[in-house]
FIKOLKOL-674413 format. One record per residue (C-alpha): residue in three letters; x, y, z. Coordinates in steps of 0.25 Angstrom, whole numbers. Each point is the difference from the previous one (the first is absolute). Layout:
N
<node r="ALA" X="X" Y="Y" Z="Z"/>
...
This chain:
154
<node r="UNK" X="0" Y="0" Z="0"/>
<node r="UNK" X="6" Y="13" Z="-4"/>
<node r="UNK" X="-1" Y="13" Z="7"/>
<node r="UNK" X="-13" Y="4" Z="-8"/>
<node r="UNK" X="-7" Y="-13" Z="3"/>
<node r="UNK" X="2" Y="4" Z="15"/>
<node r="UNK" X="-5" Y="14" Z="1"/>
<node r="UNK" X="-11" Y="-4" Z="-9"/>
<node r="UNK" X="-3" Y="-11" Z="10"/>
<node r="UNK" X="2" Y="8" Z="12"/>
<node r="UNK" X="-10" Y="11" Z="-7"/>
<node r="UNK" X="-11" Y="-11" Z="-2"/>
<node r="UNK" X="2" Y="-7" Z="13"/>
<node r="UNK" X="-1" Y="14" Z="7"/>
<node r="UNK" X="-14" Y="4" Z="-9"/>
<node r="UNK" X="-6" Y="-13" Z="4"/>
<node r="UNK" X="3" Y="2" Z="14"/>
<node r="UNK" X="-6" Y="13" Z="0"/>
<node r="UNK" X="-12" Y="-4" Z="-8"/>
<node r="UNK" X="-4" Y="-9" Z="10"/>
<node r="UNK" X="2" Y="9" Z="12"/>
<node r="UNK" X="-8" Y="10" Z="-7"/>
<node r="UNK" X="-12" Y="-10" Z="-3"/>
<node r="UNK" X="0" Y="-2" Z="16"/>
<node r="UNK" X="6" Y="-15" Z="-2"/>
<node r="UNK" X="11" Y="-5" Z="9"/>
<node r="UNK" X="14" Y="3" Z="-5"/>
<node r="UNK" X="6" Y="-12" Z="-9"/>
<node r="UNK" X="10" Y="-9" Z="7"/>
<node r="UNK" X="12" Y="-4" Z="-7"/>
<node r="UNK" X="-7" Y="-14" Z="-4"/>
<node r="UNK" X="-12" Y="7" Z="-7"/>
<node r="UNK" X="9" Y="10" Z="-7"/>
<node r="UNK" X="9" Y="-12" Z="-5"/>
<node r="UNK" X="-12" Y="-6" Z="-4"/>
<node r="UNK" X="-7" Y="12" Z="-8"/>
<node r="UNK" X="15" Y="3" Z="-7"/>
<node r="UNK" X="4" Y="-14" Z="-3"/>
<node r="UNK" X="12" Y="2" Z="9"/>
<node r="UNK" X="6" Y="-8" Z="11"/>
<node r="UNK" X="-3" Y="6" Z="15"/>
<node r="UNK" X="15" Y="2" Z="1"/>
<node r="UNK" X="1" Y="10" Z="-13"/>
<node r="UNK" X="-13" Y="7" Z="5"/>
<node r="UNK" X="7" Y="2" Z="15"/>
<node r="UNK" X="11" Y="6" Z="-8"/>
<node r="UNK" X="-8" Y="9" Z="-7"/>
<node r="UNK" X="-7" Y="4" Z="13"/>
<node r="UNK" X="13" Y="2" Z="8"/>
<node r="UNK" X="5" Y="8" Z="-12"/>
<node r="UNK" X="-12" Y="10" Z="-1"/>
<node r="UNK" X="1" Y="2" Z="15"/>
<node r="UNK" X="15" Y="2" Z="-1"/>
<node r="UNK" X="-2" Y="11" Z="-11"/>
<node r="UNK" X="-11" Y="7" Z="9"/>
<node r="UNK" X="-10" Y="-4" Z="-10"/>
<node r="UNK" X="-12" Y="3" Z="9"/>
<node r="UNK" X="0" Y="-14" Z="5"/>
<node r="UNK" X="4" Y="-4" Z="13"/>
<node r="UNK" X="2" Y="-15" Z="5"/>
<node r="UNK" X="-4" Y="-6" Z="14"/>
<node r="UNK" X="14" Y="1" Z="7"/>
<node r="UNK" X="8" Y="-13" Z="-3"/>
<node r="UNK" X="-11" Y="-5" Z="-10"/>
<node r="UNK" X="-4" Y="1" Z="-16"/>
<node r="UNK" X="-13" Y="3" Z="4"/>
<node r="UNK" X="-6" Y="15" Z="-2"/>
<node r="UNK" X="-2" Y="8" Z="12"/>
<node r="UNK" X="-3" Y="12" Z="-8"/>
<node r="UNK" X="-2" Y="5" Z="-14"/>
<node r="UNK" X="-1" Y="15" Z="3"/>
<node r="UNK" X="-11" Y="6" Z="4"/>
<node r="UNK" X="-5" Y="-14" Z="2"/>
<node r="UNK" X="3" Y="-9" Z="12"/>
<node r="UNK" X="-1" Y="-14" Z="-2"/>
<node r="UNK" X="-3" Y="-2" Z="15"/>
<node r="UNK" X="-8" Y="6" Z="9"/>
<node r="UNK" X="3" Y="13" Z="6"/>
<node r="UNK" X="-7" Y="11" Z="9"/>
<node r="UNK" X="-6" Y="7" Z="-14"/>
<node r="UNK" X="-10" Y="-7" Z="-6"/>
<node r="UNK" X="-6" Y="4" Z="-13"/>
<node r="UNK" X="-14" Y="-3" Z="-4"/>
<node r="UNK" X="-5" Y="4" Z="-15"/>
<node r="UNK" X="-15" Y="2" Z="-2"/>
<node r="UNK" X="0" Y="-11" Z="-10"/>
<node r="UNK" X="4" Y="-11" Z="11"/>
<node r="UNK" X="15" Y="0" Z="-3"/>
<node r="UNK" X="8" Y="1" Z="12"/>
<node r="UNK" X="15" Y="2" Z="4"/>
<node r="UNK" X="10" Y="4" Z="10"/>
<node r="UNK" X="9" Y="13" Z="-2"/>
<node r="UNK" X="14" Y="0" Z="8"/>
<node r="UNK" X="-3" Y="14" Z="5"/>
<node r="UNK" X="-11" Y="10" Z="-2"/>
<node r="UNK" X="7" Y="7" Z="-12"/>
<node r="UNK" X="0" Y="-15" Z="-7"/>
<node r="UNK" X="-15" Y="-3" Z="5"/>
<node r="UNK" X="-4" Y="12" Z="-8"/>
<node r="UNK" X="9" Y="-2" Z="-11"/>
<node r="UNK" X="-6" Y="-14" Z="-1"/>
<node r="UNK" X="-15" Y="7" Z="-4"/>
<node r="UNK" X="7" Y="9" Z="-9"/>
<node r="UNK" X="8" Y="-10" Z="-8"/>
<node r="UNK" X="-12" Y="-8" Z="-1"/>
<node r="UNK" X="-10" Y="12" Z="-3"/>
<node r="UNK" X="-10" Y="-5" Z="10"/>
<node r="UNK" X="-8" Y="8" Z="10"/>
<node r="UNK" X="1" Y="-7" Z="15"/>
<node r="UNK" X="5" Y="2" Z="14"/>
<node r="UNK" X="13" Y="-2" Z="7"/>
<node r="UNK" X="-2" Y="-4" Z="14"/>
<node r="UNK" X="13" Y="0" Z="10"/>
<node r="UNK" X="2" Y="6" Z="15"/>
<node r="UNK" X="5" Y="13" Z="5"/>
<node r="UNK" X="15" Y="-4" Z="3"/>
<node r="UNK" X="-1" Y="10" Z="12"/>
<node r="UNK" X="-12" Y="-5" Z="8"/>
<node r="UNK" X="-6" Y="-12" Z="-9"/>
<node r="UNK" X="-13" Y="5" Z="-3"/>
<node r="UNK" X="-6" Y="-5" Z="-13"/>
<node r="UNK" X="2" Y="8" Z="-12"/>
<node r="UNK" X="-8" Y="-1" Z="-13"/>
<node r="UNK" X="4" Y="8" Z="-13"/>
<node r="UNK" X="-11" Y="0" Z="-11"/>
<node r="UNK" X="5" Y="1" Z="-14"/>
<node r="UNK" X="-8" Y="5" Z="-11"/>
<node r="UNK" X="3" Y="4" Z="-14"/>
<node r="UNK" X="15" Y="-1" Z="3"/>
<node r="UNK" X="-1" Y="10" Z="13"/>
<node r="UNK" X="-1" Y="-2" Z="14"/>
<node r="UNK" X="-15" Y="5" Z="4"/>
<node r="UNK" X="1" Y="9" Z="11"/>
<node r="UNK" X="13" Y="-2" Z="4"/>
<node r="UNK" X="5" Y="1" Z="13"/>
<node r="UNK" X="12" Y="-3" Z="7"/>
<node r="UNK" X="14" Y="-1" Z="-2"/>
<node r="UNK" X="10" Y="-10" Z="-6"/>
<node r="UNK" X="15" Y="1" Z="6"/>
<node r="UNK" X="11" Y="-7" Z="-6"/>
<node r="UNK" X="11" Y="0" Z="11"/>
<node r="UNK" X="11" Y="-4" Z="-11"/>
<node r="UNK" X="3" Y="7" Z="-13"/>
<node r="UNK" X="-6" Y="-5" Z="-13"/>
<node r="UNK" X="14" Y="-1" Z="-5"/>
<node r="UNK" X="4" Y="-10" Z="11"/>
<node r="UNK" X="-11" Y="-9" Z="0"/>
<node r="UNK" X="6" Y="-11" Z="-8"/>
<node r="UNK" X="11" Y="-1" Z="11"/>
<node r="UNK" X="-9" Y="-9" Z="7"/>
<node r="UNK" X="-13" Y="1" Z="-7"/>
<node r="UNK" X="-6" Y="-12" Z="7"/>
<node r="UNK" X="3" Y="7" Z="13"/>
<node r="UNK" X="-3" Y="15" Z="-3"/>
């Protein structure tokens, strides 16, 4: 396989991961990706590790080849639940990502989370791409340029 084949396979696998998550489905595993692309699981794992290494918006669960995040989607439950009016459901990694999911998929919906200061439940309703009656403050303790240093824990 030459470099062009590698980058093309990387792009197709990345797109497949995003399509599954955007549809509200679980993140594909290396085995399901291998079957979908007629590749070996080991080859798919190499692609996933390469996509993470290149900061290509995929983050793997530490020490594994399983998708943890495909920014802005989280493949595992978080404190930021995203619900589209059409029934699709996702998890965001933070409030920024949760709101970005609705924008990315072009859906109206609701983000549910809790105030990090007092724990009170919070809900942000998004309609036509904008928060309805926006109230509150989103605080980012780390500058955006530093997020990738430890994206899973930022």
